[in-house]
Every structure is written in C-alpha cells, then in structure tokens.
C-alpha positions in Angstrom: -0.5 -45.4 140.5 -3.9 -47.2 140.7 -6.0 -45.3 143.2 -9.6 -45.8 144.5 -11.5 -42.9 146.1 -14.0 -44.6 148.3 -16.9 -42.1 148.7 -18.3 -39.6 146.3 -19.2 -36.7 148.4 -17.7 -33.2 148.0 -14.3 -34.1 149.4 -14.1 -37.4 147.5 -15.1 -35.9 144.2 -12.6 -33.0 144.4 -9.9 -35.4 145.4 -10.7 -37.8 142.5 -10.8 -35.0 140.0 -7.4 -33.5 141.1 -5.7 -36.9 141.0 -7.2 -37.7 137.6 -6.1 -34.4 136.2 -2.5 -35.2 137.3 -2.5 -38.4 135.2 -3.2 -40.9 138.0 -5.2 -44.0 137.4 -8.3 -43.2 139.5 -11.6 -44.9 140.1 -14.4 -43.4 142.1 -16.7 -45.5 144.3 -20.2 -44.1 144.2 -23.7 -45.5 144.5 -27.3 -45.1 143.4 -28.4 -42.2 141.1 -25.2 -40.3 141.8 -23.1 -43.1 140.3 -25.4 -43.3 137.3 -25.1 -39.5 136.9 -21.3 -39.6 136.9 -21.2 -42.5 134.5 -23.6 -40.8 132.1 -22.6 -37.2 132.1 -19.2 -37.2 133.8 -18.2 -35.8 137.2 -19.3 -32.1 137.1 -17.9 -29.7 139.7 -18.7 -26.0 139.8 -16.1 -23.8 141.5 -18.0 -21.2 143.6 -15.2 -18.6 143.2 -14.5 -18.9 139.5 -18.0 -20.1 138.5 -16.3 -22.5 136.1 -17.8 -26.0 135.8 -15.3 -28.8 135.1 -16.3 -32.2 133.7 -14.1 -35.2 134.4 -14.7 -38.7 133.1 -13.3 -41.6 135.2 -14.3 -45.2 136.0 -17.1 -45.5 138.5 -17.4 -48.6 140.7 -20.2 -49.4 143.1 -18.5 -52.1 145.3 -15.1 -53.0 146.6 -14.5 -56.7 146.1 -11.8 -58.6 148.1 -9.6 -59.1 145.0 -9.8 -55.5 143.8 -6.2 -54.3 144.2 -5.2 -50.7 144.3 -1.9 -49.0 145.3 -3.9 -46.9 147.8 -7.6 -46.4 148.8 -8.7 -43.0 150.0 -11.7 -43.5 152.3 -13.7 -40.3 152.1 -16.8 -41.0 154.1 -18.4 -39.3 157.1 -17.1 -40.0 160.6 -20.3 -41.9 161.4 -19.9 -44.1 158.4 -16.4 -45.5 159.0 -17.5 -48.7 160.8 -20.0 -49.4 158.1 -17.3 -49.7 155.5 -14.7 -51.4 157.7 -15.6 -55.0 156.7 -15.2 -54.3 153.0 -11.9 -52.6 153.6 -10.6 -55.4 155.8 -11.6 -58.0 153.3 -9.9 -56.2 150.4 -6.2 -57.0 149.7 -5.1 -53.4 149.2 -2.5 -52.6 151.9 -2.5 -48.7 151.9 -5.6 -46.9 153.2 -5.9 -43.1 153.8 -8.9 -41.9 155.8 -9.8 -38.3 154.8 -11.9 -36.1 157.0 -13.0 -35.5 160.6 -11.9 -38.1 163.2 -11.4 -37.7 167.0 -10.8 -41.5 167.5 -8.1 -42.0 164.9 -6.2 -44.6 166.9 -9.3 -46.7 167.3 -9.9 -46.4 163.5 -6.4 -47.6 162.7 -6.8 -50.5 165.2 -9.7 -51.8 163.0 -7.1 -52.5 160.3 -4.1 -54.2 162.0 -2.8 -55.7 158.7 -3.0 -52.4 156.7 -0.8 -49.4 156.4 -3.2 -46.6 157.7 -2.7 -42.9 157.1 -5.0 -40.0 157.9 -5.6 -36.8 156.0 -7.6 -33.6 156.1 -8.3 -31.7 152.8 -9.2 -28.0 152.5 -12.3 -28.5 150.4 -16.0 -27.8 151.0 -19.3 -27.3 149.5 -22.5 -29.3 148.7 -23.7 -31.9 146.2 -26.7 -31.3 143.9 -28.5 -33.9 141.8 -26.2 -33.5 138.8 -23.0 -31.7 140.1 -20.9 -30.7 143.1 -20.7 -27.0 144.0 -17.6 -26.3 146.0 -14.4 -24.5 146.8 -11.2 -26.6 146.7 -8.1 -24.9 148.0 -5.9 -27.8 146.8 -4.3 -28.1 150.3 -4.1 -31.4 152.2 -2.5 -32.3 155.5 -1.6 -36.0 155.6 0.4 -38.5 157.6 0.4 -41.4 160.1 -0.4 -41.6 163.8 2.4 -40.7 166.1 5.2 -43.3 166.1 3.6 -45.2 163.2 5.5 -45.8 159.9 5.8 -42.5 158.1 4.3 -43.3 154.7 6.4 -40.5 153.3 7.4 -42.2 150.1 3.8 -43.3 149.4 2.5 -39.7 150.0 5.1 -38.3 147.6 4.2 -40.8 144.9 0.5 -40.1 145.3 0.7 -36.3 145.0 3.6 -36.0 142.6 2.4 -33.9 139.7 -0.8 -32.6 141.3 -1.7 -29.1 142.3 -1.9 -29.9 145.9 0.1 -28.1 148.6 0.9 -31.1 150.8 1.7 -30.7 154.5 3.2 -33.8 156.0 2.1 -34.2 159.6 3.6 -37.1 161.6 1.0 -36.9 164.4 -2.3 -36.9 162.6 -4.2 -38.2 165.6 -3.5 -35.0 167.6 -4.0 -32.9 164.5 -7.5 -34.2 164.0 -8.3 -33.9 167.7 -7.3 -30.2 167.6 -9.2 -29.6 164.4 -12.4 -30.9 166.0 -11.8 -28.7 169.0 -11.7 -25.7 166.7 -14.5 -26.6 164.4 -17.2 -27.7 166.8 -17.7 -24.3 168.4 -18.2 -22.9 164.8 -20.8 -25.6 164.3 -22.6 -24.4 167.4 -22.8 -21.0 165.7 -24.3 -22.6 162.6 -27.0 -24.3 164.6 -27.7 -21.3 166.8 -28.6 -19.4 163.6 -30.1 -22.3 161.6 -27.3 -21.9 159.1 -27.5 -18.1 158.7 -24.1 -17.1 160.0 -24.6 -13.5 158.8 -26.7 -13.0 161.9 -23.5 -13.1 164.0 -21.1 -11.0 161.9 -21.3 -8.1 164.3 -21.9 -10.1 167.5 -18.3 -9.8 168.9 -19.4 -11.1 172.3 -20.8 -14.3 170.9 -17.8 -14.8 168.6 -15.5 -14.3 171.6 -17.4 -17.2 173.3 -16.5 -19.4 170.4 -12.9 -18.6 171.0 -13.3 -19.3 174.7 -14.8 -22.7 173.9 -12.0 -23.5 171.5 -9.4 -22.6 174.1 -11.2 -24.9 176.6 -10.9 -27.7 174.1 -7.2 -27.0 173.4 -6.4 -26.8 177.1 -8.1 -30.2 177.7 -6.1 -31.7 174.8 -2.8 -30.2 176.1 -3.4 -31.2 179.7 -4.2 -34.8 178.6 -0.6 -35.0 177.2 -1.4 -34.4 173.6 0.3 -32.0 171.2 -1.5 -28.8 170.0 -1.5 -28.8 166.2 -0.8 -27.1 163.9 2.1 -25.7 165.9 1.0 -22.2 165.1 -1.8 -22.7 167.6 0.4 -23.8 170.4 0.2 -20.3 172.0 -3.6 -20.5 172.1 -3.8 -18.8 175.5 -2.2 -15.6 174.2 -3.8 -12.4 172.8 -2.4 -12.8 169.3 -4.3 -16.1 169.0 -7.5 -14.6 170.1 -7.2 -11.7 167.6 -6.5 -14.1 164.8 -9.4 -16.3 165.7 -11.8 -13.3 165.9 -10.8 -12.2 162.5 -11.4 -15.7 161.2 -14.8 -16.0 162.8 -15.9 -12.5 161.5 -14.9 -13.5 158.0 -16.7 -16.8 158.4 -19.9 -15.0 159.3 -19.7 -12.3 156.7 -18.6 -14.0 153.5 -19.9 -16.7 151.1 -16.8 -18.8 152.0 -18.3 -19.1 155.5 -21.5 -20.5 154.1 -19.7 -22.9 151.7 -16.9 -24.0 154.0 -18.7 -24.1 157.4 -22.5 -23.8 157.5 -23.3 -25.8 154.4 -21.5 -28.9 155.8 -22.7 -28.4 159.3 -26.4 -28.2 158.2 -26.1 -31.2 156.0 -24.1 -33.4 158.4 -25.9 -32.9 161.8 -25.3 -36.6 162.7 -21.6 -36.4 162.0 -21.2 -33.1 163.9 -23.2 -34.5 166.8 -21.0 -37.7 167.0 -17.8 -35.6 166.9 -19.1 -33.4 169.7 -20.2 -36.4 171.8 -16.9 -38.2 171.4 -14.9 -35.0 172.0 -16.8 -34.4 175.2 -16.2 -38.0 176.3 -12.5 -37.3 175.8 -12.8 -34.1 177.9 -14.7 -36.0 180.7 -12.3 -38.9 180.7 -9.4 -36.5 181.4 -11.2 -34.4 184.0 -11.4 -31.3 181.9 -13.7 -28.3 182.6 -15.5 -26.8 179.6 -18.4 -24.6 180.8 -18.4 -22.2 177.8 -18.5 -25.1 175.4 -21.4 -26.6 177.3 -23.3 -23.3 177.3 -22.9 -22.9 173.5 -24.1 -26.4 173.1 -27.3 -25.8 175.1 -28.2 -22.9 173.0 -28.6 -25.2 170.0 -29.7 -28.3 171.8 -32.6 -28.9 169.5 -30.3 -30.1 166.8 -28.5 -32.6 169.1 -31.7 -33.7 170.8 -32.8 -35.5 167.6 -29.7 -37.7 167.8 -30.5 -39.2 171.2 
C-alpha cells in the first residue's frame, strides 16, 4: 500500500515508523527544519521506557499536490489545524482519509469531504518532539473506524495494519468514541494546568482527583442524555462505584509516574490551544443539550489563566 502520513508530530512519526517497519510504502509530510532533519539524519525516535533510539529512513514530502495519489492518507494534525489542511485534502485525488487524534466535531469534519471515504482513529502514543528526535511512548494500540452508519472501511483497515505490531480495535461509532474520550481527557488537562504541568503535586490529593472523576461523569452524563453512546463500552456503567475506583487508580498513577508526564502533561502543556478548543466545543455541546456541569466549570476556573490567553 502507498500511504501518506500528513503531519510529523509525535503521533504521525510513530505511525509512519510502525507502518514502514511493516513493509508499507510510506511517505511522511513534514515541513521546515524538521523535514530537513529527517531527510538528513533519518527519523529518530527515542523510546522513554526502553531508552532505545530507532532511526528510520523514509521519503519526506513538504506538500500535497492534487495529483499525488495514495491508497490512504493519515491526517495527524492538531484539532485546531484540521480546517487549515482541508483545501489541500479536498483538492487531492486520494479517496481514503483517516483523521487521527482528538475531535469532538467528527461529523462536521467528515462533512468537509463529501467525496472522500473518511475514517477516524485514536492512537495510544504520546511524548514530545525535540530539535533532532521524537521522545515518546508508543503502545502500538489504535482504535479506528467510521462514523455511525457510515461505510465500515473494515477491508481497508485490515490491509493497512496487516503485518504491523498494532493492536487494532475496530469501532463503528468513532464520533461518540472521540466525544467520550474528550470528556475523560479534559478534566485531566485541568489538573495539568492547575499544577503548571507538575502532576506530582496532586498524587496524594484524593479529594481533587475525585473532582476530576466527578467532572468526567458530568461529561458522560451529558453525552448519554443527548442520545449518544458511551464508549468504550467498559465505561457505560460510569455512575457506579467500580468505575470511580478504576478512575481513581488511573489518576493516581497519572500523577505519580513518568507515564503521566509523557502521556498527559507534556501534550497538555505544549498544546494549550488545542485543549482550549476541545474544551470550548465540548462545553458548547453540553450547553446545546441543556446539561449541567458545575464541577467541570469549577475545575476550569481554577486554571482560567491558561484559557484566558485564547480569548
């Protein structure tokens, strides 16, 4: 398969590397000095856990021309950048597009491309980019699929990931999946901004971590009451004690370990604009459906200085 990974941040670089290592014909769209670095020295990725640095060499492109044809384009840009790349994607003749990453308006994104086969995905990969390398953790897990009632894309997904190390979870309702993901993540983002990225300050603050769970539950309740599905299905009993206990363990690990820094606070601190846009759009969804979310709002106020810069 001929694949373009459009976007050379942490997620895009890990995806491109994994597909290349599986023998796929992969090109990476990057720009500026980062593109020059990859072309000159290869794509260098340091695994935080193993401390091993891999070097992958692949074609690097800096533009997407209308006649550039691929079997699939993975669009791995921030939520706030989707509309800025839409014209180039619409003009290009490739039919299959997969948007990877946060998105609480997936249906609106898909509507921008009425002549394309649009899928959505979320990959378990995180970290940060330095001048000459990516430093990250990649769990080689990806959840991928269409919007509800859209063509499945199952055959294409199978072809893309055949031979890779990815554990692929097919989700036929990615719109609701991504909505729920944001409702879980944004309260954790509030914790990052409250502590200026030093989550260890909260590792023993059970009362505050419980408020994060309360806010998540407010979000899930708003999503459910608006007629959407709670995904993954394991979270459907979100109002029960077992869910709270699981979440509390997760948030304590998030605050106490290096994985919390790599997987949560690093991204939150480097993507304030994206997190602010996700929060604003999610609140607009809550308001449009008459939801009440006082704990969410109180957590937001405690880190308001970060969002004030976006107004």
